[in-house]
Each structure stands twice: as structure tokens, then as C-alpha cells.
C-alpha positions in Angstrom: 32.8 -23.5 -13.9 32.1 -26.4 -11.6 28.5 -27.9 -11.7 28.0 -27.2 -8.0 29.0 -23.6 -8.4 26.8 -23.1 -11.4 23.8 -24.6 -9.5 24.4 -22.3 -6.5 24.6 -19.3 -8.8 21.4 -20.2 -10.6 19.6 -20.8 -7.3 20.8 -17.4 -6.0 19.6 -15.7 -9.1 16.2 -17.4 -8.8 15.9 -16.3 -5.2 16.7 -12.7 -6.1 14.2 -12.7 -9.0 11.5 -14.1 -6.7 12.2 -11.4 -4.1 12.0 -8.7 -6.7 8.8 -10.0 -8.1 7.3 -10.5 -4.7 8.2 -6.9 -3.7 6.6 -5.5 -6.8 3.4 -7.6 -6.3 3.1 -6.7 -2.6 3.5 -3.0 -3.5 0.6 -3.3 -5.9 -1.6 -5.6 -3.9 -3.7 -3.3 -1.7 -5.9 -6.2 -0.4 -3.2 -7.0 2.2 -3.7 -5.7 5.7 -2.6 -2.1 6.0 -2.0 -0.1 9.2 -3.7 3.3 9.5 -1.3 5.8 8.0 0.3 8.4 10.2 2.0 11.6 9.1 5.8 11.8 9.0 6.6 15.3 10.5 4.4 18.1 11.7 2.5 21.0 10.3 4.4 24.2 10.8 3.3 27.4 12.5 0.6 29.3 10.5 -1.0 26.3 8.8 -4.0 26.7 11.2 -4.4 28.2 14.6 -4.2 25.3 17.1 -6.2 27.3 19.6 -9.0 27.8 17.2 -9.3 24.8 14.8 -11.2 25.5 11.6 -14.9 24.8 11.6 -16.4 22.4 9.1 -16.6 23.8 5.6 -14.3 26.7 6.6 -11.7 28.2 4.2 -8.2 28.6 5.6 -5.2 30.4 4.1 -2.1 28.7 5.5 1.3 30.4 5.7 3.4 29.5 2.7 5.5 26.4 3.3 3.8 25.6 6.6 3.1 22.1 5.2 6.6 21.4 3.9 7.6 19.4 7.0 4.9 16.8 6.5 5.3 13.6 4.4 3.2 10.5 4.1 4.6 7.1 5.3 6.2 5.1 2.6 3.7 3.0 0.7 0.8 5.5 1.4 -2.0 4.3 -0.9 -3.4 6.9 -3.2 -5.8 6.8 -6.0 -5.7 9.5 -8.6 -9.3 9.9 -9.9 -9.4 12.1 -13.0 -11.9 13.1 -15.7 -11.6 15.6 -18.6 -9.0 16.1 -21.3 -8.4 19.8 -20.7 -4.9 21.2 -19.9 -5.9 22.2 -16.3 -6.9 18.7 -15.4 -3.7 17.3 -17.0 -1.6 19.7 -15.0 -3.2 18.6 -11.7 -2.9 14.9 -12.6 0.8 15.4 -13.5 1.4 17.1 -10.1 -0.2 14.2 -8.2 1.9 11.7 -10.1 5.1 13.7 -9.5 4.3 14.1 -5.8 3.6 10.4 -5.4 7.0 9.5 -7.0 8.8 11.9 -4.7 6.9 10.8 -1.6 7.3 7.1 -2.4 3.5 6.7 -2.2 1.8 3.8 -4.0 -0.3 5.3 -6.7 -3.1 3.9 -8.9 -5.2 5.9 -11.4 -8.9 5.7 -12.2 -10.1 7.6 -15.2 -13.7 8.5 -15.9 -14.3 8.4 -19.7 -17.7 10.1 -19.9 -20.4 11.8 -17.8 -22.1 8.4 -17.4 -18.9 7.1 -15.8 -18.4 9.8 -13.2 -20.2 8.0 -10.3 -19.0 4.5 -11.3 -15.4 5.8 -11.4 -15.8 7.0 -7.8 -17.0 3.5 -6.8 -14.0 2.0 -8.6 -11.6 4.2 -6.7 -13.2 3.4 -3.4 -13.2 -0.3 -4.2 -9.4 -0.2 -4.4 -9.3 0.5 -0.7 -6.8 3.5 -0.8 -5.8 5.7 2.1 -6.7 8.8 0.0 -8.5 9.6 -3.2 -7.1 12.7 -4.9 -9.3 14.1 -7.7 -8.4 16.1 -10.8 -11.0 17.7 -13.0 -14.0 20.0 -12.6 -16.2 17.4 -14.3 -16.1 15.2 -11.2 -17.3 17.8 -8.7 -21.1 17.2 -9.0 -20.6 13.4 -8.8 -18.3 13.8 -5.8 -21.0 16.0 -4.1 -23.5 13.2 -4.5 -21.2 10.3 -3.6 -18.9 11.5 -0.8 -21.5 11.8 2.0 -22.2 8.1 1.6 -18.6 7.1 2.1 -17.5 9.0 5.3 -14.9 6.4 6.0 -13.0 7.3 2.9 -10.8 10.5 2.6 -11.0 12.6 -0.6 -8.8 15.5 -1.6 -10.0 17.8 -4.4 -7.3 19.8 -6.2 -8.1 22.9 -8.1 -11.9 22.8 -7.3 -14.1 22.4 -4.2 -17.4 21.1 -3.1 -20.0 23.6 -2.0 -20.9 21.8 1.2 -18.1 19.2 1.9 -18.6 16.6 4.5 -15.8 15.9 7.0 -14.1 13.4 4.7 -13.6 15.9 1.8 -10.8 18.5 1.7 -10.1 20.9 -1.1 -6.9 22.7 -2.0 -7.3 25.5 -4.5 -6.4 29.1 -5.4 -7.8 32.2 -7.0 -9.0 31.1 -10.4 -9.6 27.5 -9.4 -12.7 27.2 -7.2 -15.3 25.5 -9.3 -18.1 24.2 -7.0 -20.5 22.5 -9.4 -22.8 23.3 -12.2 -25.0 26.3 -11.6 -23.2 27.3 -8.4 -21.3 30.5 -7.8 -17.5 30.5 -7.4 -15.4 32.5 -5.0 -13.3 33.6 -8.0 -13.6 33.6 -11.8 -12.4 30.4 -13.3 -9.0 30.9 -15.0 -7.3 27.8 -16.5 -4.1 29.8 -17.0 -3.6 29.7 -13.2 -3.2 25.9 -13.3 0.6 25.8 -13.3 2.7 22.8 -12.3 4.2 24.7 -9.4 0.8 25.8 -8.0 -0.8 22.4 -8.4 2.2 20.8 -6.7 1.9 23.1 -3.7 -1.9 22.3 -3.5 -1.2 18.6 -3.5 1.4 18.8 -0.8 -0.6 21.1 1.4 -3.8 19.1 1.0 -2.1 15.8 1.8 -0.5 17.3 4.9 -3.9 18.5 6.1 -5.5 15.1 5.6 -2.6 13.3 7.3 -3.2 15.6 10.3 -6.9 15.1 10.3 -7.5 18.8 9.3 -10.3 17.8 6.9 -13.7 19.0 5.6 -12.3 22.4 4.8 -11.0 24.4 1.8 -7.3 25.3 1.8 -6.9 28.5 -0.3 -3.3 29.0 -1.5 -1.6 31.9 -3.2 
């Protein structure tokens, strides 16, 4: 091989490597300027009644699949905030990870290790500057109730649980058997961890994200 050709080949390989590394770094660097995300696609008939939008803190029961036509823009920044080592929490967390991979969202995870870390973990998630924070785990509900009213500019999606009096930046997606609302508070249904299936959790993630992307927030989405 001629020296000039070897040099050109090496230079090309270096350029490709730099581009690949730059792409990876830019995908992970959320400090860069970021346009306000907009939904790809529209909510289908039966998600809510356009003539009578849900009131704050309302519970809605959308038609099955009415959210399937909605996707986030590529690179949508999501933090998975999780606490608890139980199977139900793990199922929700796995559903969020699978959805992010399918939707080509940029996902980072913050895990709270103990009760003393619940509020600090919310602060860490907010500091990452995501488009959306999705939570998994009943253990976080009381801390979210305390923290979310002070961060109205940040959107939260609670999967498999709900806040008793959510502010407009908190949306919940749950189902019968998954409506924990905090310590000492009643639930709309008896908690049943066996209802936390990958399929059901996945539907809740997709429906919840679709609602947030269309600014249908501050409500509880109750699924089958």
C-alpha cells in the first residue's frame, strides 16, 4: 500500500471515529440547547372529549389504543426515577426502558437508595433538565407529593400509582390494583402487585407519555 493511501485511510478512519464519539456524547449531553418537544402524531378518538377537556385532578378512561398514534420526537429526554426493589417496581422500570428504546428517546436513570434519598433523588432528576420524569415505585409517592408543586415547570409521569392532589405538572397512568396514593391515604382499588404485568405497564407508559406530549396533564389515566 502506498504511503499516501495509507495516510488517507487512517485520516478517514479517525474522522469516522470522531463523528461516532461526538454523536454519542451529544446524545448524552443534555446541557446543550434543546427545543421544546412536540408530539409526533395525534391522540385518537376516545382518549378524551375535545368538547369537554378533563378538569384538574380528574380521572379519565381512554378508549383502548387511542394513544397508539402518538410518539415523542427522536431524542426526547426522559429520566426514569425509581425506588424500591419489589417486582412491581422492576416491571414498571423495565417497561419504561423498553419504551425508550423503541421510541428512540434519550433515557437516564436516577435510583433512590433509601427513604432519606427520596427527595434528593427528585432533585437529581430535575437537575438533569429532562423533558419528562417518569417514576416507578410506590415509595416515591409521598416525596413526589411534597416536591412537585415546587417545580411546576417540570413534567412528571407516575406509572402504577398516583398523587392524591396532583398539580398540573403531574400525570398518572394506572389501573385497578395499582392506585397507591401515599401513606395513610385510601386507594380507589386494593393494591395488587400481580396486576403489574409488562404488557399493562407498557400501555400505561405509552398512554401517559401521549397525554403529556399533548398537554393533557394533571390528571389520572385509568387503564384496563
